[in-house]
N, C-alpha and C positions, 0 to 999 in steps of 0.2 A: 504493500499498500504507500503511495507516495506520500510524504511527510507533509505535515500542515502548514510550515515554513515555506516548503516547496511549492504548495499550492497557491499560497499568498503571493510568491515571487513569480508564479505563473499569471495572476492577477493584473500584475505590474508591467508583464511584458507584452501583455493583448491589448492594453491601452490605447485608443485612437492617440494619433501623436499629437494633435492638439490640446488633448486634456493632459498627456503626460506632459508636457510642456508648460500650460498654463498653470495648472497646480502643483508642478514640482513633483514628480513620482520620486525622486533619487533620496529624499530625507527618509519616506517609507522603505523604500530597498534597504536602508543603511539600519534602521531600527530592527526591519525582520533578519538581516543578517546578524546583527549582534546580540538578537534574543533567541537565535533558531532552536538552542538547547531546549529552553523554556517553553517556546511554542509547541516543540514537538513530543516532549513529555506530556503537554493537554492533550494534543490531537491523539496521546496513544492510551491518555487515561479515559479519554469520552468513548473508546470502542466499547467499552463491557463497563457500563453502569446505568443509574436510574436517569430519569427524566429531569428531576429536580437537579441532580449533578451535572447532568450535561449543560443545563443550564449556566450553573455556577462557573463552570470551565470556560464557558463561551465568554462569560462577563471577563473573568480572568484574562483569558487572549487579547480581547478587545482592548482592556487597561494597559497591556503590553503597548500597544499601538498607538492609542489615542489618549488625550487628555479626559477627553470625556467619557462617561458612563454610557455605553455604545449610543454617542449623541453626534453620528458624523456631521464634519465641518463641510463635506463636499464630495461631489459623488466617487471619487476614489476610495473614500473612508468607507462609502456605503459598499460599495464593490467588496473591498475587503471585509467589512463586517458580514457579511452576505456569505464570504466564502467560509468564514471561520463556523457561522451558522450551520450550513450546509454539511461542513466536514465533521463537526460535533453532533450532529442532526438535533439539534434543540429546535424547540417549539417557539416560534417567534408570532409577534404583532408589529405591524407598521401604523407608527403614530404620525400624524401631520402636525394639526394643532389640537389634535384630542375632543373635538367639538361633539363628534359622535357617541351620543350616550348607550349604543348596544353594548351588552356585556361581552369581552373579549376581541372587539373589533378594532382595538387601537390599546388595548390593555392585555394582559395575560398574568397567571398566579407565578407559583413560585416554581413552577415546571417549566416555565420560557422565558424569555426576553423579549424586551420591546426596543426595537430597532426606532429610534426617538429622531423625526427628522426636523424636528422645531429649530436646529440651527443652520436648515438650510432656509433661506427665508430672506433670499437678495431680491430687489427688485431692478431689473438694470434695463434702462431704456436704450434701444439700437441708435445711431450717430442719426439716421434717417427720423426718428421719432416715430415709424411706423408699426414696430414691434417692441414688446417690452417682455423679459426674460425674468419669471417667477419662480423662486424656490418652492418645495411644497409646503414647507413650514411657516411662509409668510401669511399673514391674516390680511382679508382684502380693507379692513381699513388702513392697513399700513400700503396696501397697492395704491388707495386711491388718494390717499394722502400724498405720496411721492408723485404720483402723475398728475395729479391736480396743479401741481408747481408750474406744469408745461401746459395747463389749459386741455389737459387729454384725460381718458379714462379707458377703461376696458370693460368688456361684458363679464361681470362677477356677482359676488353673493350678495347678500339684502341684510344680513344681518351682523353684529359685530361679533367677534371671538371666532368665527369661521376660518376655517385654514384652506389654503388654494387646493392643495392636493386632493384632497376627500372629494370636495364639491365637484372640482371637475371630471375626477374618474366616476363617480355618481351621475354625472350629466350635468347638472347645476342647473338653477332656474333664476334669472335675474328678474328685475321689475319690468323689463320691457324686452322678454323674451318673442314677443309677436313681432317685434323691429329686426332684433339681432340675431335670432335663434337662440338654442340653448348656450350655455358657458362653452361647453366641450366643443360644440361647433365651431369657435374662434380660435381654436387652438391652430395654429401654423405649423409645430413640430414638439415633439415629444422627445427628450431625454431620458433614457430608461435602463436602468442597472439590469440584468435580465439573470435568469437563475443561476448559470456559470460563472458570474460577475462580469461578465463582458459587457461592456456599454454600448449602448446602439441607440441611433437617431429615427425617427417615426413620422413620416409626415406624406404628403400626396405622392412624392417621387419616390422616396428612400422606406421601402418597410411598409407601403401602403395598407397591405392587410391588416399586420399590428397597431397601425395608425387610427385605422377605423375601430378595431376593439378594444383600443385605449378610449373612446369616445363613449364613456357609458358603460365599458365591462367591468369597471372595478378594480381591485388588484390582485388579478388571477395572472397577470402576465411578466409583472416583474415591478422593481421600486422607482417610480417615478421621481428621478431627480431634477427636472426643469421643464416649464411649460412656456413657451413661445406663443404669446398671445398679440392678436392685432390691438391697436391701439384706435380710439375713436376720438373726435372734438366735443362728443355731445355729453359733456361732464356736469352740464346744467341741468337742475331739477325742483320743479315745482310739487310742493306735496302738502299734506294735512292729513291729520289722524283724526278721524270724531268719534267719539264713544257714545252709543246709544242704547237707552233703557232695552232691556229684552221684551217690555211690554207692547214695544214697537217694532218687533222684529218682522211681521209680514212686510209693514210698509219699507223697510231697511232691504230687507232682502228681494223684494219687487223692483226695487231702485237699482239694487247692485246687479238683477239679471238685466236689467236696460243697460247699465256702465259696460258688462260683458258682451252683450249684441253690438254697442257701441265699436269696440275694439277690435272687431272685424274690419271696420271702416279707417279707423284711425291707429295704427300699431304705435304712435309715440303716447297710447295711454296706458297708466299701470293702475292695477287695483288689486286690493285682497280685503278678506273679510273672516274677521277673525270671531269666532263663536264660543261665546261664554254662557253659562246655564243663566246669568243675570244681564249680562249684556254683549253686546256686538260692536266691535272696533272695525270702521272703514277705513281704510287704508285707502287715500287718490293721489295718485301722482301723475306727473305728464312731463315728457321729455321737453328740456328748453324753460324759458320764462317768460310764458305768455303775458301780456299786459293785462290780464283780468282773470279771473275764475275760468277755467275752462268750462265750454258750456255742458256738457255732458253731465259734469258733477250738480248741476243745479237738480237733479232728480233728486236732490237731498236736501232742496231749500225748505222744503214745508214739513221737514220732520226736524224737531228740536233736539238737539244732543244733550247727553246729560252732561259734557264736557268736549271742549276740544284740547284732547291730549297733546297735539302737535296745532298750532296756528298755521293758519296759510302761508306758505314759507318757499320765497324762491331761494334755494338751497345749492348742493350739488351732491353726488353719489357719495362723497364723505358724510355729509351731513346727515341726510338720510340713514346711512348704517350706525353713526352715533345715535339718532333716534330713534332706532330699534334695536335696542340692547338685549342680548340673551344670555350676558356673561353671569349672572348671579348666580350666587352659590346654591345648592340643593339638587336633588335627586330629580331625573325625568327619563321618560322613554316614550318613543315615537309609534306612529304608525300612519299607513295612509291606504288610499282607495281612488278610484278614478270613476268620473260619473261625467253624464251628459248632463248639460245646464236646464234647470229646469226648475221655476220659481215654488212651485206648490211641493214639488221633492225636497228643495232645500229648507222650507218652512217646517218639514215633517222630520228630517234630520237634525233640526234644531231641538224639536222637542221630543227627539231620542235622547239626546245629549241630555237634558233637562231629567228626562225619567232616569238617567243612569248617575249621573253627578250630584250625589247626597250628602257628600263627605265633608266636614268644613276642613278638614287635616290634607285633603288633596283637591288640587286644582286641576280640573278637566277641560279641555278645551278642542277645537278643531278650526281649521283655516281652510276657506273656500280660497283656492288659488288658481285663477282663470288663464286659459291658454288656447290658443286658436291654430287654426290650420296654418296661417301665416308662419308661426315658429317652425313647424313641419319643414316648410317649403323653404325656410331659411338654412335648415339643417342640410336638406337636399342641395343646395346650391353650393353649400361647402362641400360636398363630395360624399357625404351622410355620416349616419352614427350607425350604431348598433341598436337603439332602444325599441324600433320598431313602435314609435308613438302612433295610435291612430290617427290619420288627415282629417279630423272633425273637430269643432269646438269643444272643449271637455273643461272641468273643474278637477285639479289635483287636492283630495283632501289632506289635508296634512295634521293630524291627530297628536295630541300630546298630554302626557299628565306630568304633574310636578308637585314633589314633596319634600320634606325634610328630616321626618323624623323616622329612623331606622324600625320603631314598632308600624309603621304603616306600610312597610314594603309591600305587604301580598294585598293589603286592600286598594294600593295604587296599580299594580300589577293585575288585578283583577278587573277593575274599571278599565284599563287601557285595552285589555282583550276584548272585554264586553263591547265597548266602542267600536273597535273595528269590526269586530262580526257583527254587530246591530247596523253599523250605516253602510256596511258592504250589503248586508241582507236586504235593507229597506231601498237600495238602490236598485238591486237584481229584481225585486217584487215589481219595481216601477218599470221595467225594462229599460233602466239605464246606466246600469254597471257595466263598465269597459274592464278588459285586462288587463290594461297597462299598471303598473306599480313604480311609482316613482322612488328609485334607490336611495335618494338622499334623506327621504322620508320614513324610509320601509323599517317596520320593527324587525327583531332578530327572528322574529315567529313567520315572518313571510318571507316570500321568494321574490324578487324583482324578475329573476328571469323567465318565471313561468310567462309572463305577459311579453316577452320579446318576439315569442313565436318559435315555432320549430325549426324553421331556415336561419334564423339568426343565432340560434342557442347550437345548432350545429357547427354553424360558423364559428362562434367563439369557443367551442369545444376543441376545434380543428386548429384553431390559432394559437390555445393555449398549448396543446400538444408539442404543437412545432417548434415554438418558442421557449417550452419547459419541459423537455425530453424525459427528465427524472419526476416531474409532478410535484417540484420544490413547492411552489405555493399552494396547491392543493394538500399537499399530506403534513407539511410543518407549520404552515400558516394557523394559528390556534384557531383562528375565526374568520368571521366576515360572510359576505357572498359569495361564498365558492362554488364553482362549476361543479365539483366534485360531488356536492351534495344535490345535484340535478340528475 
């Protein structure tokens, strides 16, 4: 069996020249040579031991190479870390910003290790300012803040605390998906560390099959260390968030349906409706700075809000994300479903929520997220993704439960499970339920790939088999939306 130090040297020898030169592989080569005996001892010890000990040995080997605790600083360190993981056969999880609350998706127990990409958080604008290169650990507020210095933006996340990597690999929804397509559709190039620790690029010309699979296929193909996205000048946003009493739910929901229909004609409209048992929050957005309130939002004028959570504001993508903060402490779990738009159905779904949400210790809610045919068309213009989104108007329902006390774990999880099944059942009874499940909002109890269609699922499995011959990301990855579960 080849020694661990020799395997690590092999990783460096196979690096593309531009990465080896720009990141300086010589320093890593010297460290491996100087500590070859210790590394090889670790490698031998990992051959016959428990999962917990393999995880500890993986961390020990990583600490020899890096100053961080399996927190790589660049793509070379990711490649070397992954080689140690595969050599020791340690279980692992990948973490970008750690926003995903599903257990095991960005964390692992003592029998595995976390490959923490938080330090890969660069935001680098090209000299022509047409492309920005983002590290997976960057958060969207950091991205917007940097680009707005140049009066630019990208298609990205909607709430603070969300990392670049997880959002894009799950598809990614912006406030203006009808205008731009999904976030993944706006990626020009992926830099990805593959299962054998080689580093590849995936774009429309180079490795186009892998390129399409990464646009919504999750963490099944490699560790993405850089995303190159197109930039746009449309960073200005008009917005307001209004809170309405649940007693006005029928009027609010009917007005919301009218807004969703208007989004077909004007793709600069952004909208969401947060539905709580006691109140509703209508998020109204418009791309640019109109001189007055956009006409479509006047459908809410005759409905008196409880409060303006955010008054009418001429802001930017950054100020919007700062206004929609989800970084508070506490526990949460999520779930999703997709339905065709229908005001009567929406009202019934709100009543379903009210019937389930009876505990003061648990906050249960869901959000209507309208998306139209235009979003699918935009994705196709950019070469297509792997999500198989129905080409019709729809709402992605983002369900969430939040709580603080460990004593309420069972109750909270029971409520979110009941909400997922009840909302889906109600939509199905009405004939409006669609198969698509938005990965970024999925519960760990759901499978987004079931809605991708047989053809796309076969494509994704074939792509994973081609680029990960040993099934590293299926067998060693601790959890996540893995193709091996299908």
